[in-house]
LUMZARO-836536 format. One line per 10 residues: number of its first residue (from 1); for each residue x, y negated, z of C-alpha. Coordinates in Angstrom, 1 decimal. Each point is the difference from the previous one (the first is absolute). Layout:
BEGIN
NUM	X,Y,Z; ... .
//
This chain:
BEGIN
1	-2.1,28.9,2.8; -1.3,2.1,-2.8; 1.6,3.3,-0.7; 0.7,1.5,-3.5; -0.8,3.5,-1.2; 3.1,2.1,-0.5; -0.9,0.8,-3.6; 0.5,-2.9,-2.3; -3.2,-1.0,-1.8; 0.6,-0.4,-3.7 .
11	-3.2,-1.8,-0.8; 0.0,-3.8,-0.2; -2.8,-2.3,1.1; -0.8,-2.9,-2.3; 2.2,-3.1,0.3; -0.6,-1.7,3.3; -3.1,-2.0,-0.5; 0.6,-2.4,2.9; 3.4,-1.2,-1.3; 0.0,-3.6,-1.1 .
21	0.7,-0.5,-3.7; 2.1,-3.2,0.5; 3.5,0.2,-1.4; 2.3,-0.7,2.9; 2.6,-2.5,-1.0; 1.3,-2.0,3.0; -1.6,-3.5,-0.2; 1.5,-3.0,1.6; 3.5,1.7,0.2; 3.1,-2.0,-0.6 .
31	1.3,-0.1,-3.6; 1.9,3.0,-1.0; 3.6,-0.5,1.2; 3.0,1.9,-1.3; -0.2,3.3,1.7; 2.8,1.5,2.1; 1.9,2.1,-2.5; 0.2,2.7,2.7; -3.8,0.3,0.4; 0.3,0.8,3.7 .
41	-3.7,0.5,0.7; -0.6,2.0,-3.1; 2.9,2.2,0.9; -1.3,0.4,3.5; -3.3,1.2,-1.2; 1.6,2.5,-2.4; 2.4,1.3,2.7; -2.8,0.4,2.6; -2.3,1.6,-2.5; 2.6,2.5,-0.9 .
51	1.1,0.8,3.5; -3.5,0.7,1.3; -1.7,1.1,-3.2; -2.5,-2.8,-0.1; -1.1,-1.4,-3.4; 1.9,-3.3,-0.4; -3.0,-1.9,-1.4; -2.1,1.1,2.9; 2.6,-1.2,2.5; 0.2,-3.4,-1.7 .
61	-3.8,-0.3,-0.2; -0.3,0.7,3.7; 2.7,-2.6,0.8; -1.7,-2.6,-2.3; -3.3,0.6,1.6; 1.5,-0.5,3.4; 2.2,-3.0,-0.5; 0.3,-1.0,-3.7; 3.5,1.5,0.5; 1.1,-2.8,2.3 .
71	1.6,1.1,3.2; -0.4,-3.6,1.5; 3.5,0.1,1.5; -0.9,2.6,2.6; -2.9,-2.0,1.5; -2.9,2.1,1.2; -3.5,0.0,-1.5; -3.2,-0.4,2.1; 0.0,3.7,0.6; 3.7,0.0,1.0 .
81	1.1,1.5,-3.3; 3.4,-0.6,-1.6; 1.7,-0.2,-3.4; -1.1,0.7,-3.5; -1.7,3.3,1.0; -1.6,-1.5,3.1; 1.3,2.5,2.5; -2.3,-0.5,3.0; 0.6,0.2,3.7; -3.1,-0.5,2.1 .
91	-1.9,2.2,2.5; -1.9,2.1,-2.5; 2.3,-0.1,-3.1; 3.7,0.6,0.3; 1.3,0.5,-3.5; 3.1,-2.0,0.9; 1.0,2.5,2.7; -1.0,2.9,-2.3; 2.2,-1.3,-2.7; 2.9,-0.3,2.4 .
101	-0.4,3.6,1.1; -0.2,1.2,-3.6; 2.9,-2.0,-1.5; 2.3,-0.4,3.0; 0.1,-3.7,-0.7; -0.1,-2.4,3.0; -3.2,-2.0,0.6; 1.8,-3.3,-0.5; 1.2,1.1,-3.4; -3.4,1.3,-1.1 .
111	-1.5,-3.4,1.0; 2.5,-2.2,-1.9; 1.8,2.0,-2.7; -2.1,0.4,-3.2; 1.7,3.1,-1.2; -0.4,1.7,3.4; -3.6,-1.1,0.3; -1.0,1.4,-3.4; 1.8,3.3,0.9; -2.0,0.0,3.3 .
121	-3.3,-0.5,-1.9; 0.8,2.8,-2.4; 0.8,2.3,3.0; -3.3,-0.8,1.7; -2.0,0.6,-3.2; 1.8,3.3,-0.6; -0.8,1.1,3.6; -3.7,-0.6,-0.6; 0.2,1.9,-3.3; 1.6,3.0,1.9 .
131	-2.8,-0.1,2.6; -2.6,0.1,-2.8; 1.7,3.1,-1.5; 1.3,-1.6,-3.2; 2.6,2.2,-1.6; 2.7,-1.0,-2.5; -2.4,0.3,-3.0; -2.7,-2.0,1.8; 2.4,-2.7,0.8; 0.7,-0.5,-3.7 .
141	-3.7,-0.9,-0.4; -0.6,-3.6,1.0; -3.7,0.6,0.5; 0.6,2.6,2.7; 1.6,-2.6,2.2; -3.3,-1.9,0.7; -0.6,1.4,3.5; 3.6,-0.6,1.0; -0.2,-3.6,-1.2; -3.2,-0.4,2.0 .
151	1.8,1.3,3.1; 2.9,-2.4,-0.5; -2.4,-3.0,0.4; -0.6,1.1,3.6; -3.8,-0.1,-0.2; -2.8,2.5,-0.2; -3.2,0.3,-1.9; -1.1,-3.0,-2.2; 3.1,-2.1,0.8; 2.3,2.9,-1.0 .
161	-1.8,0.4,-3.3; 0.2,-3.8,-0.6; 3.7,0.2,0.5; 0.6,2.9,-2.3; -2.3,-1.4,-2.6; 2.0,-3.2,-0.1; 3.2,1.9,-0.6; -1.6,2.1,-2.8; -1.3,-3.2,-1.5; 3.6,-1.2,-0.3 .
171	1.0,3.3,-1.6; -3.0,-0.2,-2.5; 0.6,-3.6,-1.0; 3.7,-0.2,0.4; 1.9,-2.9,1.5; 2.8,-2.3,-0.5; 1.5,-1.9,2.9; 2.9,-2.3,0.6; 1.5,0.7,3.5; 2.0,-2.4,2.1 .
181	3.4,-0.3,-1.7; -1.5,0.1,-3.5; 0.0,3.7,-0.7; -2.9,1.3,-2.0; -1.8,3.1,1.1; -2.6,1.7,-2.2; -2.4,2.9,0.1; -1.4,1.3,-3.3; -3.8,0.3,-0.3; -1.4,3.5,-0.4 .
191	-3.3,1.9,0.2; -0.7,1.1,3.6; -2.4,2.5,1.4; 0.9,0.2,3.7; -0.9,3.1,1.9; -1.8,-1.6,2.9; -1.1,3.1,1.9; -2.1,-0.9,3.1; 0.6,-3.7,-0.6; -2.3,0.1,-3.0 .
201	-3.0,-0.1,2.4; 1.1,-2.8,2.3; -2.7,-2.5,-1.0; 2.5,-2.7,-0.8; -2.5,-1.6,-2.4; -2.4,-0.8,2.8; -1.2,-3.6,-0.5; 0.3,-2.8,2.6; -3.1,-0.7,2.1; 0.6,-3.7,-0.1 .
211	1.6,-0.8,-3.4; -1.3,2.1,-2.9; 3.2,-0.3,-2.0; 2.2,1.5,2.7; 0.8,3.5,1.2; -0.7,1.1,3.6; 2.8,1.6,2.1; -0.7,-0.7,3.7; 2.8,-1.1,2.3; 0.6,2.0,3.2 .
221	-2.4,-1.1,2.8; 3.0,-0.9,2.2; 0.9,-2.7,-2.5; -3.1,-2.2,0.1; -2.9,-0.9,2.4; -3.6,0.7,-0.8; -2.1,-3.2,-0.3; 1.0,-3.6,0.2; 0.0,-2.7,2.8; -0.1,-2.9,-2.4 .
231	-1.5,-1.1,-3.3; 2.0,0.8,-3.2; 1.4,-3.3,-1.1; 3.2,0.6,-1.9; 2.0,2.3,-2.3; 3.6,0.7,0.8; 2.5,0.9,-2.8; 2.7,2.5,1.0; 2.9,1.8,-1.8; 0.5,3.6,1.0 .
241	3.8,0.2,0.1; -0.4,3.4,-1.5; -1.9,1.9,-2.6; -3.8,0.2,-0.6; -0.4,3.7,0.9; 2.7,-0.3,2.7; -2.0,-2.8,1.7; -3.2,1.9,-0.3; 1.8,3.0,1.7; 1.3,-2.3,2.7 .
251	-3.4,-1.4,0.8; -1.3,3.6,0.4; 2.8,0.8,2.4; -1.4,-0.1,3.6; 3.3,-1.4,1.4; 0.1,-3.0,-2.4; -2.4,-2.3,1.9; -0.4,-2.1,-3.1; -2.4,-0.1,-2.9; -1.6,-2.3,-2.5 .
261	-3.5,0.0,-1.6; 1.3,0.3,-3.5; 3.3,1.0,-1.8; 0.7,-1.0,-3.7; 2.3,1.8,-2.4; 2.5,-1.9,-2.0; 0.0,1.9,-3.3; -3.7,0.0,-0.8; -1.8,-1.9,2.8; -1.7,3.1,1.5 .
271	-1.5,-0.8,3.4; -0.5,2.3,2.9; -2.2,-1.0,3.0; 1.2,1.4,3.3; -2.0,-1.9,2.6; -3.7,-1.0,-0.2; -0.5,-3.8,-0.3; -2.1,0.2,3.1; 2.9,1.5,2.0; 3.2,-1.7,1.4 .
281	3.2,1.0,-1.8; 3.3,-0.5,1.8; 1.9,-2.3,-2.4; 0.3,-3.5,1.3; 0.0,-0.1,3.8; -2.2,-2.8,1.3; -1.8,-0.3,-3.4; -1.1,3.6,-0.2; -3.5,-0.6,1.4; -1.0,-2.5,-2.7 .
291	2.1,1.0,-3.0; 0.0,2.5,-2.9; 3.4,1.2,-0.8; 1.2,0.9,-3.5; 3.4,1.7,-0.4; 1.8,-0.2,-3.4; 2.5,2.7,-1.0; 3.6,-1.3,-0.1; 2.7,-1.9,1.8; 0.1,-3.7,0.6 .
301	3.5,-0.5,-1.5; -0.9,1.7,-3.3; -2.5,-1.9,-2.2; -0.1,2.8,-2.5; -2.6,1.7,2.2; -2.5,-3.0,-0.4; -1.4,1.0,-3.4; -2.7,-1.8,-1.9; -2.3,3.0,0.5; 0.6,-0.1,3.7 .
311	-0.8,-3.7,0.3; -3.2,0.3,-2.1; -1.2,3.1,1.9; 0.7,-1.5,3.4; -1.5,-3.3,-0.9; -3.2,1.7,-1.1; -0.2,1.8,3.3; 0.7,-3.3,2.0; -2.7,-1.8,-2.1; -2.5,2.8,0.8 .
321	0.8,-0.1,3.7; -0.2,-3.8,0.2; -3.4,0.1,-1.8; -1.3,2.8,2.2; 1.0,-1.5,3.3; -0.3,-3.7,-0.7; 3.8,-0.6,0.2; 1.1,-3.3,-1.6; 2.3,0.6,-2.9; 2.8,-2.3,1.2 .
331	3.5,0.4,1.4; -1.3,-0.6,3.6; -2.0,3.2,-0.3; 2.0,2.1,-2.5; 3.4,0.1,1.7; 3.2,2.0,0.1; 1.1,2.2,2.9; 2.7,-2.6,0.8; -2.7,-2.7,0.4; -2.1,1.9,2.5 .
341	0.4,-1.6,3.5; 2.2,2.0,2.4; 1.7,2.1,-2.7; 3.7,0.4,-0.7; -0.3,1.6,-3.4; 1.2,-1.6,-3.2; -2.3,1.6,-2.6; -1.1,-0.5,-2.7; 3.2,-2.0,-0.4; 1.3,-2.6,-2.3 .
351	-0.7,1.9,-3.3; -3.8,0.3,0.6; -1.6,-2.4,-2.4; -2.7,-1.7,2.1; -1.0,-2.5,-2.7; -0.7,2.8,-2.5; -1.7,2.2,2.5; -2.3,-2.7,1.2; -0.9,-0.9,-3.6; -0.9,3.6,-0.6 .
361	-2.1,0.1,3.1; -1.7,-3.1,-1.3; 0.8,-2.1,3.1; 1.7,-3.1,1.0; 3.8,0.2,-0.3; 0.4,-3.0,2.2; 2.9,-1.1,-2.2; 2.1,2.4,2.0; -0.5,-2.2,3.1; -2.8,1.8,1.9 .
371	0.9,2.6,2.6; -1.8,1.5,3.0; 3.0,-1.1,2.2; 3.1,-2.1,-0.6; 3.1,1.7,1.3; 3.2,-1.9,0.8; 2.3,-0.4,-3.0; 3.7,-0.7,0.2; 3.4,0.7,-1.7; 0.0,3.5,-1.3 .
381	-3.8,0.3,-0.1; -1.6,1.3,-3.3; -3.4,0.5,-1.5; -3.2,-1.7,-0.8; -0.1,-2.3,2.9; 3.5,-1.4,-0.9; -1.4,-0.6,-3.5; -2.8,-2.0,1.7; 2.5,-2.1,2.0; 2.1,-0.7,-3.2 .
391	-3.1,-0.9,-2.0; -1.3,-2.4,2.7; 3.4,-1.7,0.4; 0.5,-0.4,-3.7; -3.6,-1.4,-0.4; 0.8,-2.5,2.7; 3.3,-1.2,-1.5; 2.4,2.0,2.1; 2.1,2.1,-2.4; 0.0,3.6,1.3 .
401	1.3,1.4,-3.3; -1.6,2.9,-1.9; -3.2,1.4,1.5; 1.6,3.4,0.2; -1.0,1.2,3.5; 3.6,-0.1,1.4; 0.6,-2.4,2.9; 3.5,-1.2,-0.9; 2.1,-3.1,0.6; -2.0,-2.2,-2.4 .
411	-3.3,0.9,1.7; 1.5,-0.6,3.5; 1.3,-3.5,-1.1; -3.4,-0.9,-1.3; -1.8,1.2,3.2; 2.4,-2.0,2.2; -0.6,-3.1,-2.1; -3.7,0.5,0.2; 0.1,0.5,3.8; 2.0,-3.1,0.4 .
421	-2.5,-2.1,-2.0; -2.9,1.4,2.1; 1.6,-0.4,3.4; 0.3,3.7,0.5; 2.9,1.9,1.5; 2.6,0.2,-2.8; 1.0,3.6,0.5; -0.7,1.1,-3.6; -2.4,2.6,1.2; -3.6,0.1,-1.2 .
431	-2.0,0.8,3.2; -3.6,-0.9,0.8; 0.5,-3.8,0.2; 1.8,-0.2,-3.3; -2.5,2.3,-1.7; -2.8,-2.1,1.2; 1.5,-3.2,-1.3; 0.9,1.5,-3.4; -3.4,1.6,-0.5; -2.0,-3.1,1.0 .
441	2.0,-2.6,-2.0; -1.9,-2.0,-2.6; -3.2,-2.1,-0.1; -1.9,-0.5,3.2; -3.7,0.0,-0.9; -2.6,0.1,2.8; -1.3,3.5,0.1; -2.9,1.5,2.0; -2.4,2.9,-0.1; -1.4,0.4,-3.6 .
451	3.1,-1.3,-1.7; 1.7,2.2,-2.6; 3.0,0.1,-2.4; 3.8,0.0,0.0; 0.2,-2.4,3.0; -1.9,2.5,2.1; 2.3,2.8,-1.1; 3.0,-2.1,1.0; -1.6,-0.7,3.4; -0.7,3.7,0.5 .
461	3.5,1.0,-0.8; 1.5,-2.6,2.4; -2.4,1.0,2.8; 1.1,3.7,-0.5; 3.6,-1.1,0.5; -0.7,-2.4,2.9; -2.3,2.3,2.0; 1.8,3.3,-0.7; -3.3,1.7,-1.0; -1.6,0.5,-3.3 .
471	-2.3,-2.6,-1.4; -1.6,1.4,-3.2; 1.2,-2.0,-3.1; -3.2,-0.2,-2.1; -0.2,-3.8,-0.6; -3.3,-0.2,1.9; -0.3,-2.0,3.2; -2.3,2.4,1.9; -0.6,0.8,3.6; 3.2,2.0,0.4 .
481	2.1,-3.0,-1.3; -1.9,-2.3,2.4; 0.9,2.3,2.9; 3.6,0.0,-1.1; 0.2,-3.8,-0.3; -1.6,-0.5,3.4; 2.5,2.5,1.5; 2.9,-1.8,-1.5; -1.3,-3.4,1.0; -0.6,1.1,3.6 .
491	3.5,1.6,0.3; 1.6,-3.2,-1.4; -1.9,-2.5,2.2; -2.1,-1.3,-2.9; -3.7,-0.7,0.0; -1.5,3.4,-0.6; -2.8,-1.0,-2.4; 0.8,2.6,-2.7; 0.5,-2.8,-2.5; 3.4,-0.4,-1.7 .
501	0.8,-3.7,-0.1; 3.2,-2.1,0.1; 1.1,1.1,3.5; -0.4,3.7,-0.7; 1.8,-0.2,-3.4; 2.8,-2.0,1.7; 0.4,2.7,2.6; 0.1,2.7,-2.6; 2.5,-1.8,-2.3; 2.4,-0.6,2.9 .
511	-0.1,3.7,1.0; -1.8,-0.5,3.3 .
//
């Protein structure tokens, strides 16, 4: 990490040119609730700042950049970081253990108690300031803390500068946040001229080799494979479960063994490319060879991260990639991590607005019905595929209640009634057979190669569910759809002529 000269430089550089001019007001947050009269988080920041002589606003800005001041009930981030201050415990970054040594607090308390976690974050920041040689006078100057903030992010070089620049953006623009429990935390805007030292020459503004609007910060070579073994045919949407700069740092960590091609920032839509499109990022298991992965800063259970700017920036990237590589702009080829075959992840989660995103991409929303794979849905399930089940049931006269993405009693009752009417097992669980029947229901026109329209889309969705492999939903009955139809007909003992007539429709509509 950069060192600092013992003598304090009085001169000031011009205000940080790279800082974004957007005013940071939390968007998508819950309505302001009556704050706790005790202001526990604000008091924790003040107490920790005083104990370790760290500027209070700097401490709050670091926490906001890491977690939006949400400790997520002690659950770890992708990089195994905890709490509001994202104290990390992984093979190359152990700020959690460092905080325990500096404060005397148990690891469990630092992970789950907000006050202890903020105290630990302040202790770690102060320890970095001490190593840099900041004396009491220096510590009163918020601009002198830049190298210590960069060190806190756990990265080096461009990623460290990105991290520190983000924090100083919050200081320059100010912020207002509502944290879980309704308390309001604010940081007052101010002029900033951070003393970057050796970090001023990190080349952080290097442009992406594949997407001109993105920055380029390469992932560690251990975290991706050179080249590809399959043609690029899909884009996979992820959520980082952590901060933008923290995720960039994690993908540069040689022990991570994960990466993505692109990372998108919540506040302003800034994009950093980390793996060349022509190389294989490690982000979606069996789909890695053929997919481009886009990570979005945030957490799946907090919709405030999914800003309009993020949606628009990411959609522009996805549109560019689809046009460049000939990827259909539909929900069979632009999918979530949870929809990639063989994955157990749940991102981007129920708050990701697929309809809006696909509209911005300029593609087919599929009415919320098109997916690369149809997972089993049952009591307790949530998300976009539950919404699809509810929409299909309601459209077919089986009252599933509100299309809210929550598989509750009303949805189960409707599923059971539907299964009974179709001669399916009445278990209230939407597996492959029930999905197939639901998706294929409707008119039964004869379809063959050359046909097009909504009937073909309905066929393509139902074949995806029946076969357990993706059939592109583009409404065009081309060679790939012919192959899928013949495969289905063969496996069901039907005449394998590739033509969808009464027998094939009857098989699909009874979930065979």
